[in-house]
LODOGU-772317 format. One record per residue (C-alpha): residue in three letters; x, y, z. Coordinates in steps of 0.1 Angstrom, whole numbers, padded with zeros to 4 digits, always signed. Example, Ala and Ser with C-alpha at 12.3 -4.5 7.8 and 13.67 -1.06 7.14 Angstrom:
2
ALA+0123-0045+0078 SER+0137-0011+0071 
This chain:
755
MET+0000+0000+0000 SER+0013+0035-0008 SER+0018+0059+0020 SER-0012+0081+0026 SER-0015+0118+0028 ARG-0030+0137+0057 MET-0052+0168+0055 LEU-0064+0188+0085 ILE-0098+0199+0075 ASP-0131+0210+0091 PRO-0154+0181+0100 MET-0181+0196+0077 MET-0158+0190+0047 ALA-0152+0153+0056 ALA-0180+0141+0033 ALA-0170+0162+0004 ALA-0135+0149+0007 ALA-0148+0114+0009 SER-0169+0117-0023 SER-0139+0129-0043 GLY-0114+0105-0028 CYS-0103+0071-0038 PRO-0132+0048-0045 SER-0115+0018-0028 THR-0113+0027+0008 VAL-0119+0058+0028 ARG-0110+0061+0064 ILE-0123+0089+0085 ALA-0112+0097+0120 ALA-0122+0125+0143 SER-0111+0134+0178 VAL-0131+0147+0206 PHE-0114+0166+0234 TYR-0135+0164+0265 LYS-0133+0187+0295 ALA-0111+0163+0313 TRP-0087+0162+0284 GLN-0088+0200+0281 GLN-0079+0204+0318 GLN-0050+0179+0317 GLN-0035+0182+0283 GLN-0049+0208+0259 PRO-0068+0236+0276 ALA-0077+0253+0243 ALA-0080+0223+0220 GLY-0109+0222+0197 ALA-0125+0193+0177 ALA-0112+0188+0142 GLY-0112+0160+0117 LEU-0084+0140+0102 ILE-0090+0123+0069 ARG-0068+0098+0052 HIS-0073+0082+0018 CYS-0057+0048+0014 LYS-0053+0033-0021 SER-0056-0003-0028 ASN-0060-0027-0057 CYS-0092-0042-0045 SER-0123-0040-0068 CYS-0146-0017-0048 GLY-0179-0005-0063 ASP-0193+0030-0063 SER-0175+0056-0042 LEU-0188+0068-0009 HIS-0207+0100-0013 ASN-0231+0125+0003 PHE-0224+0142+0035 LEU-0216+0118+0064 PHE-0224+0144+0090 PRO-0251+0171+0088 LYS-0232+0192+0113 PRO-0197+0191+0129 PRO-0199+0159+0150 ARG-0179+0147+0180 ILE-0168+0113+0171 THR-0143+0093+0191 ALA-0144+0062+0169 LEU-0122+0053+0139 VAL-0143+0039+0111 VAL-0129+0020+0081 VAL-0154+0016+0053 SER-0147-0005+0022 GLU-0174-0006-0005 ASN-0166-0043-0010 CYS-0184-0048+0022 LEU-0215-0027+0013 PRO-0244-0039-0008 ARG-0239-0031-0045 SER-0265-0004-0055 SER-0270+0025-0077 SER-0277+0047-0048 SER-0265+0046-0012 ARG-0273+0071+0014 PHE-0253+0078+0046 SER-0266+0099+0074 CYS-0256+0106+0110 SER-0281+0108+0138 SER-0277+0115+0175 SER-0295+0101+0204 ASN-0296+0121+0236 SER-0308+0092+0257 SER-0279+0069+0249 GLY-0253+0095+0243 SER-0243+0078+0211 ARG-0241+0087+0174 SER-0252+0062+0149 LEU-0242+0060+0112 HIS-0272+0048+0092 VAL-0265+0030+0060 SER-0294+0024+0036 SER-0297+0012+0001 SER-0321+0014-0028 SER-0309-0018-0044 ARG-0334-0034-0068 GLY-0337-0068-0081 GLY-0310-0062-0107 GLY-0287-0049-0080 ARG-0259-0072-0069 SER-0249-0073-0033 SER-0216-0083-0018 SER-0230-0114-0002 SER-0196-0130+0003 HIS-0185-0103+0026 LEU-0216-0105+0047 GLN-0215-0143+0049 GLN-0179-0142+0062 PHE-0193-0121+0091 ASN-0222-0145+0095 PHE-0248-0118+0087 LYS-0279-0127+0068 ASP-0302-0104+0050 ASP-0339-0106+0059 ALA-0363-0087+0036 ARG-0389-0086+0063 LYS-0367-0065+0085 ARG-0351-0042+0059 ASN-0365-0011+0074 SER-0362-0017+0111 ARG-0333-0040+0119 ARG-0300-0032+0135 LEU-0269-0053+0131 LYS-0273-0087+0147 ARG-0247-0105+0168 CYS-0241-0139+0154 SER-0217-0167+0162 SER-0187-0149+0147 SER-0189-0113+0160 PRO-0168-0086+0145 SER-0142-0069+0167 ALA-0147-0036+0183 ILE-0129-0006+0169 ARG-0094+0004+0179 CYS-0077+0034+0165 GLU-0041+0038+0156 ARG-0034+0065+0182 SER-0040+0042+0211 LEU-0076+0054+0216 SER-0098+0033+0238 ASP-0116+0005+0221 GLN-0151+0017+0212 ALA-0180-0004+0224 THR-0203-0013+0195 SER-0238-0024+0204 PHE-0255-0053+0186 ASP-0290-0067+0190 SER-0289-0103+0201 GLU-0315-0129+0209 GLU-0312-0118+0246 GLY-0314-0081+0239 VAL-0290-0052+0235 ASN-0259-0048+0256 PRO-0243-0015+0247 ARG-0213-0022+0270 GLU-0202-0055+0256 ILE-0172-0057+0233 PHE-0169-0085+0208 HIS-0137-0099+0195 ASP-0129-0122+0167 ASN-0093-0122+0155 ASN-0103-0141+0123 SER-0128-0114+0114 ILE-0103-0087+0120 ALA-0078-0104+0097 ALA-0104-0110+0070 ALA-0115-0074+0071 ALA-0079-0062+0070 ALA-0072-0082+0040 ARG-0102-0070+0021 ALA-0098-0033+0030 LYS-0060-0034+0024 THR-0053-0012+0054 VAL-0024-0017+0077 VAL-0038-0001+0108 SER-0068-0008+0129 VAL-0097-0022+0109 ALA-0133-0016+0121 GLU-0165-0033+0111 ALA-0169-0029+0074 VAL-0201-0047+0074 ALA-0235-0032+0066 THR-0268-0047+0054 THR-0299-0031+0041 ALA-0314-0005+0064 SER-0289-0012+0092 GLU-0269+0011+0114 LEU-0235+0011+0129 PRO-0234+0028+0163 ILE-0204+0048+0173 PHE-0204+0052+0210 PHE-0187+0079+0230 VAL-0163+0068+0257 PRO-0159+0096+0284 SER-0121+0093+0287 PRO-0099+0122+0293 HIS-0072+0106+0270 LEU-0090+0098+0238 GLY-0063+0110+0216 PRO-0041+0140+0206 SER-0056+0173+0196 VAL-0051+0189+0162 ASP-0023+0210+0177 ASP-0004+0178+0185 LEU-0005+0165+0149 PRO+0025+0173+0127 SER+0022+0200+0101 GLU+0025+0193+0064 GLU+0059+0210+0063 ALA+0072+0190+0092 LYS+0059+0157+0077 GLU+0077+0164+0044 GLU+0110+0167+0063 GLU+0104+0135+0082 PRO+0116+0103+0066 GLN+0088+0082+0053 ALA+0089+0049+0072 ALA+0069+0019+0062 PRO+0038+0016+0084 ALA+0037-0012+0108 ALA+0008-0035+0112 LYS-0014-0028+0142 GLU-0013-0056+0167 VAL-0046-0071+0175 PRO-0055-0069+0212 ALA-0051-0104+0227 ASN-0070-0097+0259 PRO-0107-0087+0257 GLU-0106-0071+0291 SER-0077-0048+0282 SER-0098-0036+0252 LYS-0127-0025+0273 PRO-0134+0012+0271 THR-0125+0028+0304 ALA-0125+0063+0318 LYS-0095+0058+0340 PRO-0066+0079+0327 PHE-0036+0060+0338 LEU-0048+0027+0324 GLN-0044+0043+0290 ARG-0010+0059+0296 ASN+0010+0028+0295 SER+0026+0023+0262 GLU+0033-0013+0267 ARG+0004-0036+0265 TYR-0002-0058+0295 VAL-0014-0093+0290 GLU-0035-0106+0318 SER-0028-0140+0332 PRO-0055-0168+0331 SER-0061-0163+0368 GLU-0068-0126+0362 LYS-0092-0132+0334 GLU-0111-0158+0354 ALA-0112-0134+0384 TRP-0126-0106+0363 ALA-0153-0129+0349 LEU-0162-0141+0384 LEU-0163-0106+0398 LYS-0186-0093+0371 ASP-0209-0123+0376 ALA-0212-0113+0412 VAL-0225-0079+0404 VAL-0260-0071+0419 THR-0284-0048+0401 TYR-0311-0026+0416 CYS-0337-0011+0392 GLY-0314-0020+0363 GLU-0283-0004+0378 PRO-0253-0021+0394 VAL-0251-0014+0431 GLY-0226-0039+0445 THR-0213-0075+0446 ILE-0226-0104+0466 ALA-0204-0119+0492 ALA-0200-0153+0475 ARG-0213-0174+0446 ASP-0206-0209+0457 PRO-0226-0233+0435 SER-0219-0261+0460 ASP-0236-0243+0489 PRO-0274-0249+0489 PHE-0278-0226+0520 PRO-0259-0194+0514 GLN-0273-0178+0546 ASN-0263-0141+0542 TYR-0235-0147+0517 ASP-0260-0137+0490 GLN-0261-0102+0503 VAL-0239-0071+0495 PHE-0217-0064+0525 LEU-0202-0029+0529 ARG-0168-0041+0541 ASP-0167-0069+0515 PHE-0175-0046+0486 ILE-0145-0023+0493 PRO-0119-0043+0473 SER-0145-0048+0445 ALA-0150-0011+0444 ILE-0113-0003+0442 ALA-0109-0028+0414 PHE-0138-0012+0395 LEU-0124+0023+0401 ILE-0089+0013+0388 LYS-0106-0003+0358 GLY-0125+0029+0351 GLU-0160+0015+0358 HIS-0172+0042+0382 GLU-0209+0038+0379 ILE-0212+0008+0403 VAL-0192+0026+0430 ARG-0213+0057+0427 ASN-0245+0038+0429 PHE-0233+0019+0459 LEU-0224+0050+0478 VAL-0257+0066+0470 HIS-0279+0037+0479 THR-0261+0027+0511 LEU-0264+0063+0522 GLN-0302+0060+0517 LEU-0302+0030+0539 GLN-0284+0048+0568 SER-0303+0049+0600 TRP-0316+0085+0603 GLU-0341+0080+0631 LYS-0331+0084+0667 THR-0345+0054+0687 VAL-0343+0041+0722 ASP-0352+0005+0712 CYS-0323-0017+0722 TYR-0330-0039+0691 SER-0330-0010+0666 PRO-0300+0007+0650 GLY-0289+0040+0664 GLN-0289+0072+0645 GLY-0261+0074+0619 LEU-0253+0037+0618 MET-0246+0023+0584 PRO-0259-0012+0576 ALA-0236-0042+0576 SER-0252-0055+0544 PHE-0282-0053+0522 LYS-0302-0075+0498 VAL-0322-0067+0467 LEU-0357-0082+0471 THR-0386-0083+0445 VAL-0419-0077+0463 PHE-0455-0069+0453 ARG-0461-0032+0450 ASP-0481-0021+0480 GLY-0484-0057+0490 ASN-0509-0064+0462 GLU-0502-0089+0435 ALA-0524-0070+0411 ASN-0502-0040+0413 GLY-0472-0058+0399 THR-0438-0061+0415 GLU-0410-0038+0425 GLU-0374-0040+0438 ILE-0365-0029+0473 LEU-0333-0028+0493 ASP-0335-0047+0525 PRO-0307-0036+0549 ASP-0293-0056+0579 PHE-0279-0035+0607 GLY-0270-0066+0627 GLU-0305-0076+0638 ALA-0303-0108+0618 ALA-0265-0113+0620 ILE-0250-0143+0639 GLY-0246-0130+0675 ARG-0264-0097+0667 VAL-0231-0079+0662 ALA-0232-0042+0653 PRO-0213-0032+0622 VAL-0191-0004+0636 ASP-0167-0005+0607 SER-0193-0001+0580 GLY-0196+0037+0584 LEU-0158+0041+0585 TRP-0153+0021+0553 TRP-0180+0041+0536 ILE-0162+0074+0543 ILE-0129+0059+0531 LEU-0145+0047+0499 LEU-0162+0080+0493 ARG-0129+0098+0495 ALA-0113+0071+0472 TYR-0141+0077+0446 ALA-0135+0115+0446 LYS-0097+0110+0443 CYS-0101+0086+0414 THR-0127+0104+0394 GLY-0118+0140+0404 ASP-0155+0145+0410 THR-0162+0161+0444 SER-0198+0170+0436 LEU-0210+0137+0452 GLN-0194+0144+0486 GLU-0206+0180+0485 ARG-0242+0171+0482 VAL-0264+0180+0511 ASP-0274+0144+0518 PHE-0238+0132+0518 GLN-0227+0160+0541 THR-0255+0151+0564 GLY-0246+0114+0563 ILE-0209+0122+0571 LYS-0219+0143+0600 MET-0242+0116+0614 ILE-0214+0090+0613 LEU-0191+0115+0630 LYS-0216+0122+0657 VAL-0222+0086+0666 CYS-0184+0080+0667 LEU-0175+0111+0686 ALA-0204+0109+0711 ASP-0195+0113+0748 GLY-0194+0083+0770 PHE-0178+0069+0801 ASP-0146+0059+0784 MET-0114+0076+0795 PHE-0094+0069+0764 PRO-0094+0086+0729 THR-0098+0052+0713 LEU-0133+0040+0701 LEU-0150+0016+0725 VAL-0168-0013+0707 THR-0182-0047+0715 ASP-0168-0080+0703 GLY-0173-0089+0667 SER-0179-0053+0654 CYS-0155-0054+0625 MET-0140-0080+0600 ILE-0137-0104+0630 ASP-0174-0106+0635 ARG-0174-0134+0660 ARG-0164-0138+0696 MET-0126-0136+0695 GLY-0117-0115+0726 ILE-0114-0082+0707 HIS-0140-0062+0727 GLY-0128-0029+0740 HIS-0104-0009+0718 PRO-0093-0033+0690 LEU-0065-0020+0668 GLU-0085-0025+0635 ILE-0113-0002+0646 GLN-0088+0025+0658 ALA-0069+0025+0625 LEU-0101+0028+0605 PHE-0114+0054+0629 TYR-0083+0075+0626 GLN-0083+0075+0588 ALA-0121+0081+0585 LEU-0118+0111+0608 ARG-0090+0126+0586 PHE-0109+0120+0554 ALA-0142+0133+0568 ARG-0126+0165+0581 ASP-0113+0171+0545 MET-0147+0164+0530 LEU-0168+0186+0553 VAL-0174+0216+0531 GLN-0205+0233+0546 GLU-0191+0260+0568 ASP-0220+0261+0593 GLY-0219+0259+0630 VAL-0222+0221+0631 ALA-0193+0216+0606 GLN-0171+0240+0625 ASP-0178+0222+0658 LEU-0172+0188+0643 LYS-0139+0199+0629 LYS-0127+0211+0663 LEU-0138+0178+0678 ILE-0120+0159+0651 ASN-0088+0178+0655 SER-0087+0172+0692 ARG-0096+0136+0689 LEU-0071+0129+0661 SER-0042+0143+0681 ALA-0051+0124+0712 LEU-0057+0092+0693 LEU-0025+0094+0674 PHE-0005+0099+0706 HIS-0023+0071+0724 ILE-0017+0045+0697 GLN+0019+0054+0690 GLU+0028+0055+0727 TYR+0009+0027+0743 TYR+0001+0002+0715 TRP+0036+0000+0701 LEU+0056-0031+0709 ASP+0092-0040+0700 LEU+0120-0057+0717 ARG+0129-0027+0738 LYS+0092-0021+0748 LEU+0087-0058+0756 ASN+0117-0057+0780 GLU+0102-0026+0797 ILE+0069-0044+0802 TYR+0087-0075+0815 ARG+0101-0053+0843 TYR+0069-0034+0851 LYS+0060-0026+0887 THR+0024-0029+0894 GLU-0002-0012+0917 GLU+0012+0023+0910 TYR-0010+0051+0921 SER+0005+0083+0906 TYR+0000+0107+0878 ASP+0036+0099+0867 ALA+0032+0061+0868 VAL+0052+0041+0843 ASN+0027+0012+0842 LYS-0003+0034+0836 PHE-0027+0005+0827 ASN-0014-0018+0855 ILE-0003-0045+0832 TYR+0010-0076+0850 PRO+0043-0089+0835 ASP+0029-0125+0838 GLN+0004-0116+0811 VAL+0031-0117+0785 SER+0027-0149+0766 PRO+0058-0172+0765 TRP+0056-0174+0727 LEU+0063-0137+0723 PHE+0097-0137+0739 GLU+0110-0161+0712 TRP+0089-0147+0683 ILE+0096-0110+0683 PRO+0127-0102+0662 ASN+0156-0080+0671 LYS+0146-0055+0644 GLY+0110-0046+0638 GLY+0079-0042+0658 TYR+0041-0039+0656 PHE+0010-0025+0673 ILE-0006-0049+0698 GLY-0042-0059+0692 ASN-0060-0043+0721 LEU-0053-0023+0753 GLN-0075-0019+0783 PRO-0070-0016+0821 ALA-0049-0046+0832 HIS-0051-0061+0797 MET-0028-0062+0767 ASP-0036-0084+0737 PHE-0002-0092+0723 ARG-0015-0109+0692 PHE-0005-0096+0658 PHE-0036-0084+0638 SER-0027-0079+0602 LEU-0055-0056+0591 GLY-0050-0032+0620 ASN-0013-0029+0615 LEU-0015-0026+0577 TRP-0042+0001+0579 SER-0021+0020+0605 ILE+0005+0023+0578 CYS-0020+0034+0552 GLY-0036+0061+0574 SER-0003+0073+0589 LEU-0014+0063+0623 ALA+0021+0048+0626 THR+0051+0070+0623 LYS+0074+0064+0593 THR+0098+0044+0615 GLN+0071+0023+0630 ALA+0056+0016+0595 GLU+0090+0005+0583 ASP+0094-0017+0614 ILE+0060-0034+0608 LEU+0070-0044+0573 GLU+0105-0055+0586 LEU+0087-0078+0611 MET+0064-0092+0584 GLU+0094-0099+0562 ALA+0113-0115+0591 LYS+0082-0136+0600 TRP+0072-0144+0565 ASP+0066-0181+0571 ASP+0043-0174+0600 LEU+0023-0145+0585 ILE+0023-0154+0548 GLY+0033-0190+0545 THR+0017-0208+0515 MET-0012-0183+0513 PRO-0013-0147+0524 LEU-0023-0133+0548 LYS-0028-0144+0585 ILE-0057-0125+0600 CYS-0040-0127+0633 PHE-0011-0145+0649 PRO-0008-0168+0669 ALA-0040-0188+0672 LEU-0059-0194+0704 ALA-0057-0230+0714 GLU-0070-0254+0741 ASP-0081-0236+0773 GLU-0075-0201+0758 TRP-0097-0211+0729 ARG-0125-0225+0751 ILE-0125-0195+0774 ILE-0122-0166+0749 THR-0142-0180+0720 GLY-0167-0200+0740 SER-0156-0232+0722 ASP-0166-0218+0688 PRO-0163-0248+0664 LYS-0157-0225+0634 ASN-0129-0206+0652 THR-0107-0236+0661 ALA-0070-0231+0661 TRP-0056-0218+0628 SER-0090-0216+0612 TYR-0113-0188+0602 HIS-0107-0157+0624 ASN-0085-0177+0648 GLY-0053-0176+0628 GLY-0068-0184+0594 SER-0052-0171+0562 TRP-0074-0147+0542 PRO-0065-0139+0506 THR-0085-0107+0506 LEU-0059-0091+0529 MET-0035-0090+0500 TRP-0049-0057+0487 GLN-0044-0040+0521 PHE-0009-0054+0522 SER-0002-0041+0487 VAL-0013-0006+0496 ALA+0009-0005+0527 CYS+0039-0019+0508 ILE+0034+0007+0480 LYS+0032+0035+0505 MET+0064+0025+0521 GLY+0082+0017+0488 ARG+0083-0021+0494 LEU+0067-0033+0462 ASP+0090-0064+0464 LEU+0071-0077+0493 ALA+0037-0071+0476 GLN+0049-0088+0445 ARG+0062-0118+0464 ALA+0029-0122+0483 VAL+0009-0120+0451 GLU+0030-0146+0434 VAL+0024-0170+0463 ALA-0013-0165+0461 GLU-0016-0167+0423 LYS-0003-0203+0423 ARG-0033-0216+0442 LEU-0063-0193+0443 SER-0077-0203+0409 ARG-0070-0239+0414 ASP-0086-0239+0448 ARG-0117-0221+0434 TRP-0112-0188+0452 PRO-0120-0199+0488 GLU-0128-0175+0516 TYR-0100-0185+0539 TYR-0073-0212+0545 ASP-0066-0234+0575 THR-0035-0246+0593 ARG-0006-0227+0605 SER+0010-0223+0571 GLY-0023-0220+0552 ARG-0019-0252+0532 PHE-0056-0264+0534 VAL-0088-0247+0522 GLY-0109-0237+0552 LYS-0131-0264+0565 GLN-0162-0242+0563 ALA-0149-0217+0537 ARG-0172-0206+0510 LEU-0158-0211+0475 PHE-0158-0183+0449 GLN-0157-0157+0476 THR-0160-0123+0460 TRP-0136-0104+0482 SER-0110-0131+0478 ILE-0113-0125+0440 ALA-0114-0088+0443 GLY-0085-0087+0468 PHE-0063-0106+0443 LEU-0073-0083+0414 VAL-0067-0051+0434 ALA-0032-0064+0444 LYS-0024-0071+0408 LEU-0037-0038+0396 LEU-0019-0018+0422 LEU+0014-0034+0412 ARG+0008-0022+0377 HIS-0006+0012+0388 PRO+0009+0020+0422 GLU-0003+0056+0420 ALA-0038+0044+0427 ALA-0027+0036+0463 SER-0028+0073+0470 TRP-0066+0071+0470 LEU-0065+0051+0502 THR-0035+0066+0520 CYS-0026+0099+0537 ASP+0006+0115+0548 GLU+0016+0122+0584 GLU+0001+0153+0599 SER+0025+0181+0608 ASN+0028+0187+0645 PRO-0003+0167+0655 VAL+0005+0167+0692 ILE+0011+0205+0694 SER-0022+0211+0676 CYS-0042+0198+0706 GLY-0019+0208+0734 LEU+0002+0187+0757 ASP-0025+0179+0782 MET-0032+0144+0767 ASN+0002+0132+0781 PRO-0003+0123+0817 ARG+0033+0130+0825 ARG+0030+0166+0813 ARG-0004+0176+0827 ARG-0006+0203+0852 LYS-0025+0187+0881 PHE-0034+0200+0915 ASN-0005+0197+0940 PRO-0016+0195+0976 LEU+0019+0208+0987 SER+0015+0240+0968 ASN+0005+0273+0984 SER-0030+0271+0969 ASN-0058+0275+0995 LEU-0082+0246+1001 VAL-0119+0254+1004 
């Protein structure tokens, strides 16, 4: 093929150029520069058309003619049209129409072919399209067994989604791929770059969908001028590589997924995981609103695993955000906010004001309870009233705030969090978390089973996981409060005071390393003084014997819980990892946590990442603390089980601290087994060798956790959505009175007068 010439022309002139061009093949491309692109790349870029005529020796029929566009259109697709693939006729008409409802522009192709006309049936048969005279005037392109590929342009534009009617209906989001069809179309059209559908039947239309991506292609200003192109050496054009992975061709709106010049080929495990994740999507009134907890075909009694859990959906949401599918995350945030408990009650079996549900389920019921009125879909929330043990979901509201901030960081859209209902929802969560109580500590007091560990495991009081989520949610909520009214100002003051006190409390009293352990080992007890060293009256005999041998010389971690006369020395993975993500840990402490995890790799990672806690409770300890829970036996479930979903939190923490090697190593360990073991919920035994005895298979957050970990390794910048930096002078911001050693207390020996 000879090299083609380029002309920068006004879009209105595209049709005129087409009619006077080569009758063999005409390729028309147009770029649209959306607001996002204008803000990031070309502030003043305008839409323009780029037309290229490619000559070939194929025997095409009549030339394309008439105006393609009645007005300057905005088209993001690259269309290749060869008249070999069109019905032979004496008159063909092309028109472009726009649909406001679907946001797409369709290219209608009609023909006035008569009996004497000769159609290019061979081209249509190769694409498995059949002409039906009964549907000449109303039919769209049908999807058959061999579907043509979606369009891909030569300037790395996103693949455009082409909608086809099928027997099941229209799916405008689906992309069809057929490498044989692509090769056949390329051979016929004699083009060396991306080939689109060159198939049209009588009275059919080829939709060209808009993909709202900020990086759809270069502007006209970026294209080389005619003078510059004449000076450049003419290199032979290279054939465009056909995308090997359907998922990588999906149109997305995430900018950095399109920036990579090198094409990433997903592994079979990733492809399977994406298919399973999309199968787990739940719709409400035709819109995606979340993913169910598990889709285990071998489980006839799913209990509440067929519901959408707030904490379980977080890794799914992050995966969708990185992939550019924002709609499901937005819908989830909107609908869960509508389920928030807004009524203040005194009923001990009803949720308190501001509480977010643990889960919800989409139910189909009769409208107004009458079968004659038809059916409707409703969302049925569970605030813990039906949960095992009736545990309250304290972490649901905290995760909701964290996801809301991640959504805004990913999309750049802050309008959602600035809405009045969202501002009200944030304030209600803050009020229930910052409410006054009898507790003397800045940490959040909760019952047992109020977080990911939702069964009796001895974490009642002030568990580390809740404190880490609480700290980060407070910081994110403070940044998202935009209504400068009296309530918002008061809340910000409370947040600032609580953040400083909480930060000092965790860093000072929860931290444990070899030096601190030696100090606890030498504690004196029964100290009554404002300057007591053993402030919580911890008895040295509480220190478990395993800890003396287990803790390394270098490294440390935050203990699991702290209360008067009680320290839980177990290592809880989620609490420590999220302390790194939210900067609850200092930089040195964060580095020490990862140092410890690397040193104790066999104990915390083993053959399947990641231990939910270490070590496991056994024998008398297990019987007393868990109540002889048969599901929480030693090294199973919440009692030392290995949970693949924790990989994504581990990856975020490693990326924040610049230890991608640890994250990559953990993902490689998991990828060897997860697909083969059918994506179980958790693993048993000390090293995680066996699938959990009661683990659900095809657990959604195991699938999503693996995907997020893989995506974060490819796009580590996305971890910033979920992390925050250390605050400057946090202790000074709230004064020094939170430190008991530095408080100014009443001194009976002073000269003050007693009344």
